[in-house]
C-alpha positions as protocol buffer text, in pm:
chain_id: "A"
residue {
  index: 1
  type: MET
  ca { x: 13054 y: 10334 z: 15567 }
}
residue {
  index: 2
  type: LYS
  ca { x: 12994 y: 10672 z: 15408 }
}
residue {
  index: 3
  type: ASN
  ca { x: 13300 y: 10638 z: 15191 }
}
residue {
  index: 4
  type: LEU
  ca { x: 13187 y: 10284 z: 15086 }
}
residue {
  index: 5
  type: PHE
  ca { x: 12838 y: 10431 z: 14985 }
}
residue {
  index: 6
  type: LYS
  ca { x: 13006 y: 10715 z: 14795 }
}
residue {
  index: 7
  type: ASN
  ca { x: 13235 y: 10473 z: 14618 }
}
residue {
  index: 8
  type: SER
  ca { x: 12950 y: 10250 z: 14522 }
}
residue {
  index: 9
  type: LEU
  ca { x: 12737 y: 10538 z: 14395 }
}
residue {
  index: 10
  type: TYR
  ca { x: 13038 y: 10666 z: 14199 }
}
residue {
  index: 11
  type: THR
  ca { x: 13096 y: 10319 z: 14049 }
}
residue {
  index: 12
  type: LEU
  ca { x: 12725 y: 10289 z: 13939 }
}
residue {
  index: 13
  type: LEU
  ca { x: 12741 y: 10635 z: 13791 }
}
residue {
  index: 14
  type: CYS
  ca { x: 13051 y: 10542 z: 13602 }
}
residue {
  index: 15
  type: PHE
  ca { x: 12875 y: 10220 z: 13466 }
}
residue {
  index: 16
  type: ALA
  ca { x: 12568 y: 10422 z: 13370 }
}
residue {
  index: 17
  type: VAL
  ca { x: 12775 y: 10683 z: 13184 }
}
residue {
  index: 18
  type: ALA
  ca { x: 12974 y: 10417 z: 13012 }
}
residue {
  index: 19
  type: ALA
  ca { x: 12664 y: 10220 z: 12910 }
}
residue {
  index: 20
  type: CYS
  ca { x: 12506 y: 10547 z: 12774 }
}
residue {
  index: 21
  type: LEU
  ca { x: 12816 y: 10617 z: 12570 }
}
residue {
  index: 22
  type: SER
  ca { x: 12837 y: 10260 z: 12454 }
}
residue {
  index: 23
  type: THR
  ca { x: 12474 y: 10281 z: 12340 }
}
residue {
  index: 24
  type: LYS
  ca { x: 12532 y: 10607 z: 12156 }
}
residue {
  index: 25
  type: SER
  ca { x: 12845 y: 10462 z: 11995 }
}
residue {
  index: 26
  type: SER
  ca { x: 12641 y: 10155 z: 11890 }
}
residue {
  index: 27
  type: ILE
  ca { x: 12376 y: 10377 z: 11728 }
}
residue {
  index: 28
  type: GLU
  ca { x: 12633 y: 10577 z: 11541 }
}
residue {
  index: 29
  type: GLU
  ca { x: 12790 y: 10251 z: 11422 }
}
residue {
  index: 30
  type: ALA
  ca { x: 12443 y: 10143 z: 11294 }
}
residue {
  index: 31
  type: LYS
  ca { x: 12409 y: 10467 z: 11108 }
}
residue {
  index: 32
  type: SER
  ca { x: 12755 y: 10420 z: 10963 }
}
residue {
  index: 33
  type: GLN
  ca { x: 12654 y: 10070 z: 10842 }
}
residue {
  index: 34
  type: ALA
  ca { x: 12339 y: 10207 z: 10685 }
}
residue {
  index: 35
  type: SER
  ca { x: 12533 y: 10476 z: 10498 }
}
residue {
  index: 36
  type: LYS
  ca { x: 12730 y: 10189 z: 10333 }
}
residue {
  index: 37
  type: GLY
  ca { x: 12415 y: 10014 z: 10232 }
}
residue {
  index: 38
  type: ASN
  ca { x: 12432 y: 9750 z: 10504 }
}
residue {
  index: 39
  type: PHE
  ca { x: 12071 y: 9810 z: 10609 }
}
residue {
  index: 40
  type: GLU
  ca { x: 11997 y: 9467 z: 10752 }
}
residue {
  index: 41
  type: GLU
  ca { x: 12297 y: 9469 z: 10969 }
}
residue {
  index: 42
  type: ALA
  ca { x: 12214 y: 9827 z: 11086 }
}
residue {
  index: 43
  type: THR
  ca { x: 11849 y: 9761 z: 11173 }
}
residue {
  index: 44
  type: LYS
  ca { x: 11934 y: 9439 z: 11360 }
}
residue {
  index: 45
  type: LYS
  ca { x: 12176 y: 9624 z: 11572 }
}
residue {
  index: 46
  type: LEU
  ca { x: 11930 y: 9907 z: 11644 }
}
residue {
  index: 47
  type: MET
  ca { x: 11655 y: 9659 z: 11741 }
}
residue {
  index: 48
  type: ALA
  ca { x: 11897 y: 9486 z: 11972 }
}
residue {
  index: 49
  type: ILE
  ca { x: 11969 y: 9808 z: 12138 }
}
residue {
  index: 50
  type: ALA
  ca { x: 11605 y: 9892 z: 12169 }
}
residue {
  index: 51
  type: LYS
  ca { x: 11536 y: 9557 z: 12341 }
}
residue {
  index: 52
  type: ILE
  ca { x: 11796 y: 9603 z: 12621 }
}
residue {
  index: 53
  type: LYS
  ca { x: 11584 y: 9846 z: 12814 }
}
residue {
  index: 54
  type: PRO
  ca { x: 11253 y: 9916 z: 12642 }
}
residue {
  index: 55
  type: GLY
  ca { x: 11115 y: 10264 z: 12712 }
}
residue {
  index: 56
  type: SER
  ca { x: 11452 y: 10415 z: 12796 }
}
residue {
  index: 57
  type: GLU
  ca { x: 11574 y: 10717 z: 12611 }
}
residue {
  index: 58
  type: GLU
  ca { x: 11854 y: 10509 z: 12442 }
}
residue {
  index: 59
  type: SER
  ca { x: 11600 y: 10243 z: 12343 }
}
residue {
  index: 60
  type: LEU
  ca { x: 11369 y: 10512 z: 12189 }
}
residue {
  index: 61
  type: ASP
  ca { x: 11666 y: 10670 z: 12002 }
}
residue {
  index: 62
  type: ALA
  ca { x: 11746 y: 10338 z: 11852 }
}
residue {
  index: 63
  type: LEU
  ca { x: 11384 y: 10286 z: 11746 }
}
residue {
  index: 64
  type: ARG
  ca { x: 11366 y: 10634 z: 11584 }
}
residue {
  index: 65
  type: VAL
  ca { x: 11683 y: 10580 z: 11386 }
}
residue {
  index: 66
  type: GLY
  ca { x: 11573 y: 10229 z: 11289 }
}
residue {
  index: 67
  type: ALA
  ca { x: 11234 y: 10343 z: 11168 }
}
residue {
  index: 68
  type: LYS
  ca { x: 11403 y: 10619 z: 10962 }
}
residue {
  index: 69
  type: ILE
  ca { x: 11659 y: 10396 z: 10805 }
}
residue {
  index: 70
  type: SER
  ca { x: 11418 y: 10101 z: 10734 }
}
residue {
  index: 71
  type: PHE
  ca { x: 11145 y: 10326 z: 10587 }
}
residue {
  index: 72
  type: LEU
  ca { x: 11324 y: 10604 z: 10406 }
}
residue {
  index: 73
  type: GLU
  ca { x: 11657 y: 10444 z: 10308 }
}
residue {
  index: 74
  type: ALA
  ca { x: 11622 y: 10070 z: 10293 }
}
residue {
  index: 75
  type: LYS
  ca { x: 11244 y: 10086 z: 10196 }
}
residue {
  index: 76
  type: ASP
  ca { x: 11211 y: 9765 z: 10401 }
}
residue {
  index: 77
  type: TYR
  ca { x: 10850 y: 9832 z: 10497 }
}
residue {
  index: 78
  type: GLN
  ca { x: 10805 y: 9501 z: 10697 }
}
residue {
  index: 79
  type: THR
  ca { x: 11103 y: 9597 z: 10926 }
}
residue {
  index: 80
  type: ALA
  ca { x: 10988 y: 9969 z: 10944 }
}
residue {
  index: 81
  type: ALA
  ca { x: 10647 y: 9844 z: 11070 }
}
residue {
  index: 82
  type: VAL
  ca { x: 10824 y: 9666 z: 11365 }
}
residue {
  index: 83
  type: PHE
  ca { x: 11006 y: 9976 z: 11463 }
}
residue {
  index: 84
  type: PHE
  ca { x: 10688 y: 10192 z: 11448 }
}
residue {
  index: 85
  type: LYS
  ca { x: 10498 y: 9931 z: 11654 }
}
residue {
  index: 86
  type: GLU
  ca { x: 10759 y: 9952 z: 11924 }
}
residue {
  index: 87
  type: LEU
  ca { x: 10738 y: 10332 z: 11927 }
}
residue {
  index: 88
  type: VAL
  ca { x: 10358 y: 10301 z: 11968 }
}
residue {
  index: 89
  type: LEU
  ca { x: 10411 y: 10073 z: 12262 }
}
residue {
  index: 90
  type: TYR
  ca { x: 10705 y: 10252 z: 12438 }
}
residue {
  index: 91
  type: SER
  ca { x: 10726 y: 10614 z: 12348 }
}
residue {
  index: 92
  type: ASP
  ca { x: 10654 y: 10855 z: 12623 }
}
residue {
  index: 93
  type: GLN
  ca { x: 10544 y: 11122 z: 12394 }
}
residue {
  index: 94
  type: GLU
  ca { x: 10182 y: 11118 z: 12286 }
}
residue {
  index: 95
  type: LYS
  ca { x: 10235 y: 11285 z: 11946 }
}
residue {
  index: 96
  type: GLU
  ca { x: 10511 y: 11038 z: 11867 }
}
residue {
  index: 97
  type: ARG
  ca { x: 10282 y: 10745 z: 11946 }
}
residue {
  index: 98
  type: ILE
  ca { x: 9999 y: 10879 z: 11732 }
}
residue {
  index: 99
  type: ASP
  ca { x: 10230 y: 10954 z: 11440 }
}
residue {
  index: 100
  type: ALA
  ca { x: 10382 y: 10615 z: 11463 }
}
residue {
  index: 101
  type: GLN
  ca { x: 10032 y: 10463 z: 11467 }
}
residue {
  index: 102
  type: LYS
  ca { x: 9935 y: 10661 z: 11151 }
}
residue {
  index: 103
  type: LYS
  ca { x: 10256 y: 10546 z: 10980 }
}
residue {
  index: 104
  type: LEU
  ca { x: 10162 y: 10187 z: 11051 }
}
residue {
  index: 105
  type: GLY
  ca { x: 9826 y: 10233 z: 10885 }
}
residue {
  index: 106
  type: GLU
  ca { x: 9988 y: 10394 z: 10588 }
}
residue {
  index: 107
  type: ILE
  ca { x: 10258 y: 10125 z: 10554 }
}
residue {
  index: 108
  type: TYR
  ca { x: 10018 y: 9833 z: 10560 }
}
residue {
  index: 109
  type: PHE
  ca { x: 9785 y: 10006 z: 10308 }
}
residue {
  index: 110
  type: GLU
  ca { x: 10018 y: 10191 z: 10076 }
}
residue {
  index: 111
  type: ARG
  ca { x: 10337 y: 9996 z: 10085 }
}
residue {
  index: 112
  type: LEU
  ca { x: 10248 y: 9640 z: 10182 }
}
residue {
  index: 113
  type: SER
  ca { x: 9895 y: 9616 z: 10033 }
}
residue {
  index: 114
  type: ASP
  ca { x: 9789 y: 9426 z: 10347 }
}
residue {
  index: 115
  type: ASN
  ca { x: 9440 y: 9564 z: 10365 }
}
residue {
  index: 116
  type: ALA
  ca { x: 9324 y: 9352 z: 10664 }
}
residue {
  index: 117
  type: ARG
  ca { x: 9611 y: 9485 z: 10875 }
}
residue {
  index: 118
  type: ALA
  ca { x: 9559 y: 9835 z: 10736 }
}
residue {
  index: 119
  type: ILE
  ca { x: 9204 y: 9831 z: 10858 }
}
residue {
  index: 120
  type: ASP
  ca { x: 9310 y: 9726 z: 11206 }
}
residue {
  index: 121
  type: GLU
  ca { x: 9580 y: 9997 z: 11237 }
}
residue {
  index: 122
  type: LEU
  ca { x: 9375 y: 10278 z: 11078 }
}
residue {
  index: 123
  type: ASN
  ca { x: 9083 y: 10204 z: 11309 }
}
residue {
  index: 124
  type: LYS
  ca { x: 9305 y: 10250 z: 11615 }
}
residue {
  index: 125
  type: VAL
  ca { x: 9416 y: 10594 z: 11487 }
}
residue {
  index: 126
  type: LEU
  ca { x: 9058 y: 10701 z: 11412 }
}
residue {
  index: 127
  type: LEU
  ca { x: 8964 y: 10643 z: 11780 }
}
residue {
  index: 128
  type: ILE
  ca { x: 9187 y: 10920 z: 11865 }
}
residue {
  index: 129
  type: PRO
  ca { x: 9090 y: 11298 z: 11812 }
}
residue {
  index: 130
  type: ILE
  ca { x: 9303 y: 11414 z: 11518 }
}
residue {
  index: 131
  type: GLU
  ca { x: 9298 y: 11709 z: 11269 }
}
residue {
  index: 132
  type: PRO
  ca { x: 9004 y: 11688 z: 11028 }
}
residue {
  index: 133
  type: GLU
  ca { x: 9225 y: 11683 z: 10715 }
}
residue {
  index: 134
  type: GLU
  ca { x: 9434 y: 11399 z: 10854 }
}
residue {
  index: 135
  type: GLU
  ca { x: 9112 y: 11212 z: 10957 }
}
residue {
  index: 136
  type: THR
  ca { x: 8985 y: 11251 z: 10597 }
}
residue {
  index: 137
  type: LYS
  ca { x: 9311 y: 11114 z: 10452 }
}
residue {
  index: 138
  type: LEU
  ca { x: 9315 y: 10813 z: 10682 }
}
residue {
  index: 139
  type: ARG
  ca { x: 8947 y: 10736 z: 10647 }
}
residue {
  index: 140
  type: LEU
  ca { x: 8977 y: 10738 z: 10270 }
}
residue {
  index: 141
  type: MET
  ca { x: 9251 y: 10474 z: 10303 }
}
residue {
  index: 142
  type: LEU
  ca { x: 9015 y: 10280 z: 10534 }
}
residue {
  index: 143
  type: ALA
  ca { x: 8727 y: 10299 z: 10281 }
}
residue {
  index: 144
  type: LYS
  ca { x: 8953 y: 10177 z: 9998 }
}
residue {
  index: 145
  type: ALA
  ca { x: 9091 y: 9892 z: 10218 }
}
residue {
  index: 146
  type: TYR
  ca { x: 8732 y: 9781 z: 10289 }
}
residue {
  index: 147
  type: PHE
  ca { x: 8653 y: 9805 z: 9920 }
}
residue {
  index: 148
  type: TYR
  ca { x: 8956 y: 9593 z: 9815 }
}
residue {
  index: 149
  type: LEU
  ca { x: 8840 y: 9325 z: 10060 }
}
residue {
  index: 150
  type: ASN
  ca { x: 8488 y: 9337 z: 9905 }
}
residue {
  index: 151
  type: LYS
  ca { x: 8346 y: 9474 z: 10225 }
}
residue {
  index: 152
  type: PHE
  ca { x: 8130 y: 9711 z: 10029 }
}
residue {
  index: 153
  type: GLY
  ca { x: 7899 y: 9819 z: 10307 }
}
residue {
  index: 154
  type: GLN
  ca { x: 8181 y: 9931 z: 10531 }
}
residue {
  index: 155
  type: ALA
  ca { x: 8355 y: 10104 z: 10239 }
}
residue {
  index: 156
  type: GLU
  ca { x: 8039 y: 10303 z: 10152 }
}
residue {
  index: 157
  type: SER
  ca { x: 7988 y: 10399 z: 10526 }
}
residue {
  index: 158
  type: GLU
  ca { x: 8343 y: 10533 z: 10547 }
}
residue {
  index: 159
  type: ALA
  ca { x: 8282 y: 10736 z: 10221 }
}
residue {
  index: 160
  type: ASP
  ca { x: 7962 y: 10884 z: 10373 }
}
residue {
  index: 161
  type: ILE
  ca { x: 8144 y: 10996 z: 10680 }
}
residue {
  index: 162
  type: ILE
  ca { x: 8406 y: 11163 z: 10469 }
}
residue {
  index: 163
  type: LEU
  ca { x: 8140 y: 11348 z: 10264 }
}
residue {
  index: 164
  type: GLU
  ca { x: 7977 y: 11474 z: 10585 }
}
residue {
  index: 165
  type: LYS
  ca { x: 8299 y: 11642 z: 10691 }
}
residue {
  index: 166
  type: ALA
  ca { x: 8526 y: 11699 z: 10388 }
}
residue {
  index: 167
  type: LYS
  ca { x: 8581 y: 12044 z: 10251 }
}
residue {
  index: 168
  type: GLN
  ca { x: 8855 y: 11983 z: 9997 }
}
residue {
  index: 169
  type: PRO
  ca { x: 8729 y: 11909 z: 9644 }
}
residue {
  index: 170
  type: LYS
  ca { x: 8986 y: 11623 z: 9594 }
}
residue {
  index: 171
  type: SER
  ca { x: 8856 y: 11447 z: 9913 }
}
residue {
  index: 172
  type: ILE
  ca { x: 8491 y: 11490 z: 9799 }
}
residue {
  index: 173
  type: PHE
  ca { x: 8583 y: 11347 z: 9456 }
}
residue {
  index: 174
  type: ASP
  ca { x: 8762 y: 11044 z: 9614 }
}
residue {
  index: 175
  type: ALA
  ca { x: 8477 y: 10962 z: 9845 }
}
residue {
  index: 176
  type: LYS
  ca { x: 8213 y: 10983 z: 9571 }
}
residue {
  index: 177
  type: LEU
  ca { x: 8445 y: 10769 z: 9350 }
}
residue {
  index: 178
  type: VAL
  ca { x: 8435 y: 10499 z: 9627 }
}
residue {
  index: 179
  type: LYS
  ca { x: 8062 y: 10512 z: 9629 }
}
residue {
  index: 180
  type: ALA
  ca { x: 8042 y: 10483 z: 9254 }
}
residue {
  index: 181
  type: ASN
  ca { x: 8284 y: 10186 z: 9252 }
}
residue {
  index: 182
  type: VAL
  ca { x: 8077 y: 10016 z: 9520 }
}
residue {
  index: 183
  type: ALA
  ca { x: 7762 y: 10061 z: 9316 }
}
residue {
  index: 184
  type: PHE
  ca { x: 7939 y: 9922 z: 9005 }
}
residue {
  index: 185
  type: SER
  ca { x: 8086 y: 9624 z: 9194 }
}
residue {
  index: 186
  type: THR
  ca { x: 7747 y: 9533 z: 9341 }
}
residue {
  index: 187
  type: GLN
  ca { x: 7589 y: 9563 z: 8986 }
}
residue {
  index: 188
  type: LYS
  ca { x: 7384 y: 9877 z: 9072 }
}
residue {
  index: 189
  type: PHE
  ca { x: 7460 y: 10005 z: 8720 }
}
residue {
  index: 190
  type: ASP
  ca { x: 7215 y: 10281 z: 8699 }
}
residue {
  index: 191
  type: ARG
  ca { x: 7334 y: 10426 z: 9034 }
}
residue {
  index: 192
  type: SER
  ca { x: 7700 y: 10394 z: 8939 }
}
residue {
  index: 193
  type: ALA
  ca { x: 7644 y: 10559 z: 8596 }
}
residue {
  index: 194
  type: GLU
  ca { x: 7473 y: 10850 z: 8764 }
}
residue {
  index: 195
  type: ILE
  ca { x: 7760 y: 10909 z: 8998 }
}
residue {
  index: 196
  type: TYR
  ca { x: 8031 y: 10868 z: 8733 }
}
residue {
  index: 197
  type: GLU
  ca { x: 7849 y: 11112 z: 8505 }
}
residue {
  index: 198
  type: LYS
  ca { x: 7836 y: 11376 z: 8782 }
}
residue {
  index: 199
  type: LEU
  ca { x: 8198 y: 11318 z: 8863 }
}
residue {
  index: 200
  type: MET
  ca { x: 8295 y: 11379 z: 8497 }
}
residue {
  index: 201
  type: SER
  ca { x: 8097 y: 11705 z: 8505 }
}
residue {
  index: 202
  type: GLU
  ca { x: 8199 y: 11832 z: 8842 }
}
residue {
  index: 203
  type: PHE
  ca { x: 8557 y: 11705 z: 8855 }
}
residue {
  index: 204
  type: PRO
  ca { x: 8690 y: 11680 z: 8491 }
}
residue {
  index: 205
  type: GLN
  ca { x: 9059 y: 11686 z: 8588 }
}
residue {
  index: 206
  type: GLU
  ca { x: 9033 y: 11423 z: 8856 }
}
residue {
  index: 207
  type: SER
  ca { x: 8795 y: 11213 z: 8640 }
}
residue {
  index: 208
  type: ARG
  ca { x: 9057 y: 11207 z: 8363 }
}
residue {
  index: 209
  type: GLU
  ca { x: 9332 y: 11099 z: 8600 }
}
residue {
  index: 210
  type: GLU
  ca { x: 9122 y: 10816 z: 8749 }
}
residue {
  index: 211
  type: HIS
  ca { x: 8982 y: 10696 z: 8407 }
}
residue {
  index: 212
  type: VAL
  ca { x: 8625 y: 10758 z: 8518 }
}
residue {
  index: 213
  type: GLY
  ca { x: 8501 y: 10795 z: 8152 }
}
residue {
  index: 214
  type: LEU
  ca { x: 8632 y: 10457 z: 8058 }
}
residue {
  index: 215
  type: THR
  ca { x: 8463 y: 10296 z: 8362 }
}
residue {
  index: 216
  type: LEU
  ca { x: 8137 y: 10470 z: 8268 }
}
residue {
  index: 217
  type: ALA
  ca { x: 8162 y: 10332 z: 7912 }
}
residue {
  index: 218
  type: ILE
  ca { x: 8201 y: 9985 z: 8070 }
}
residue {
  index: 219
  type: VAL
  ca { x: 7891 y: 10037 z: 8282 }
}
residue {
  index: 220
  type: TYR
  ca { x: 7690 y: 10138 z: 7971 }
}
residue {
  index: 221
  type: GLU
  ca { x: 7829 y: 9834 z: 7781 }
}
residue {
  index: 222
  type: GLU
  ca { x: 7721 y: 9605 z: 8069 }
}
residue {
  index: 223
  type: GLN
  ca { x: 7374 y: 9754 z: 8044 }
}
residue {
  index: 224
  type: LYS
  ca { x: 7383 y: 9700 z: 7668 }
}
residue {
  index: 225
  type: GLU
  ca { x: 7346 y: 10073 z: 7620 }
}
residue {
  index: 226
  type: LEU
  ca { x: 7605 y: 10072 z: 7333 }
}
residue {
  index: 227
  type: ASP
  ca { x: 7516 y: 10411 z: 7197 }
}
residue {
  index: 228
  type: GLU
  ca { x: 7580 y: 10568 z: 7530 }
}
residue {
  index: 229
  type: ALA
  ca { x: 7907 y: 10382 z: 7567 }
}
residue {
  index: 230
  type: ILE
  ca { x: 8005 y: 10506 z: 7221 }
}
residue {
  index: 231
  type: LYS
  ca { x: 7929 y: 10874 z: 7315 }
}
residue {
  index: 232
  type: VAL
  ca { x: 8141 y: 10854 z: 7628 }
}
residue {
  index: 233
  type: LEU
  ca { x: 8442 y: 10699 z: 7439 }
}
residue {
  index: 234
  type: GLU
  ca { x: 8418 y: 10960 z: 7166 }
}
residue {
  index: 235
  type: LYS
  ca { x: 8418 y: 11230 z: 7433 }
}
residue {
  index: 236
  type: ILE
  ca { x: 8721 y: 11111 z: 7625 }
}
residue {
  index: 237
  type: LYS
  ca { x: 8927 y: 10986 z: 7323 }
}
residue {
  index: 238
  type: THR
  ca { x: 9117 y: 11303 z: 7260 }
}
residue {
  index: 239
  type: SER
  ca { x: 9209 y: 11370 z: 7613 }
}
residue {
  index: 240
  type: TYR
  ca { x: 9292 y: 11007 z: 7713 }
}
residue {
  index: 241
  type: PRO
  ca { x: 9665 y: 10934 z: 7771 }
}
residue {
  index: 242
  type: ASN
  ca { x: 9646 y: 10637 z: 7540 }
}
residue {
  index: 243
  type: PRO
  ca { x: 9394 y: 10736 z: 7260 }
}
residue {
  index: 244
  type: GLU
  ca { x: 9474 y: 10419 z: 7060 }
}
residue {
  index: 245
  type: PHE
  ca { x: 9342 y: 10204 z: 7341 }
}
residue {
  index: 246
  type: ILE
  ca { x: 9012 y: 10405 z: 7341 }
}
residue {
  index: 247
  type: GLU
  ca { x: 8993 y: 10376 z: 6963 }
}
residue {
  index: 248
  type: THR
  ca { x: 9033 y: 10001 z: 6981 }
}
residue {
  index: 249
  type: LYS
  ca { x: 8757 y: 9977 z: 7243 }
}
residue {
  index: 250
  type: LEU
  ca { x: 8540 y: 10200 z: 7044 }
}
residue {
  index: 251
  type: GLN
  ca { x: 8576 y: 9989 z: 6730 }
}
residue {
  index: 252
  type: ARG
  ca { x: 8502 y: 9673 z: 6933 }
}
residue {
  index: 253
  type: ILE
  ca { x: 8175 y: 9822 z: 7055 }
}
residue {
  index: 254
  type: LEU
  ca { x: 8082 y: 9944 z: 6714 }
}
residue {
  index: 255
  type: GLU
  ca { x: 8136 y: 9582 z: 6583 }
}
residue {
  index: 256
  type: LYS
  ca { x: 7922 y: 9454 z: 6872 }
}
residue {
  index: 257
  type: LYS
  ca { x: 7647 y: 9697 z: 6774 }
}
residue {
  index: 258
  type: LYS
  ca { x: 7642 y: 9571 z: 6420 }
}
residue {
  index: 259
  type: LEU
  ca { x: 7566 y: 9221 z: 6545 }
}
residue {
  index: 260
  type: LEU
  ca { x: 7264 y: 9332 z: 6745 }
}
residue {
  index: 261
  type: PRO
  ca { x: 6919 y: 9212 z: 6611 }
}
residue {
  index: 262
  type: GLY
  ca { x: 6782 y: 9486 z: 6368 }
}
residue {
  index: 263
  type: ALA
  ca { x: 7128 y: 9624 z: 6302 }
}
residue {
  index: 264
  type: ARG
  ca { x: 7196 y: 9699 z: 5938 }
}
residue {
  index: 265
  type: GLY
  ca { x: 7452 y: 9416 z: 5900 }
}
residue {
  index: 266
  type: LEU
  ca { x: 7193 y: 9159 z: 6000 }
}
residue {
  index: 267
  type: ARG
  ca { x: 6907 y: 9279 z: 5778 }
}
residue {
  index: 268
  type: LYS
  ca { x: 6805 y: 9066 z: 5478 }
}
């Protein structure tokens, strides 16, 4: 009986070792396929391995490799999201689960422009204590995702939270820009102009990169403050990447000004 038990145990052990070696071989085969550019075949094989015994080390290895191949090499972000979701569900390492959840939020916001899904995934991460700089980065994505969905109240609330905690100038600029854009989009033109002007004064480089001056000129034009719009355009023309565009807009506003009642071109 003892020998039978030992033999059975030995047989099971052999099967386990063989299965493990087979899984490793399959993962290596998938890597080889990916190196040849056969990304779809590679990721399908890896997901099949992961589904055999979810949560096992072999399954997690397949998910990690699949996430790397689909995200970094194939740039197939829909497939990458599936791998990261599985890691969130099954990884036994807290840091890996949190990192995978962050990556999901980033994928939906930055790569797939699926703002509704991004909001769901980012909110899950923000329920977990994370480093302040990381929280600021993710919360800014969340604010922008709300803004793009015209959920202006939520966007501004997230920007306010960032401004309460942020220490980096770039983060402060980005949060204030969200607030300015919300004010502009809700036709609070005086408020938006005030914020844009301060941004141009306090963050000149960032304002140039984000075309804040051009937006401010549009705000003034909306308010029919054409002289102010002209001043802004004259100010930014030399430093704008495409000065011809600014010159064209400037000439258009000058022509519009001539048509106003009392302008020289309309006098008798």
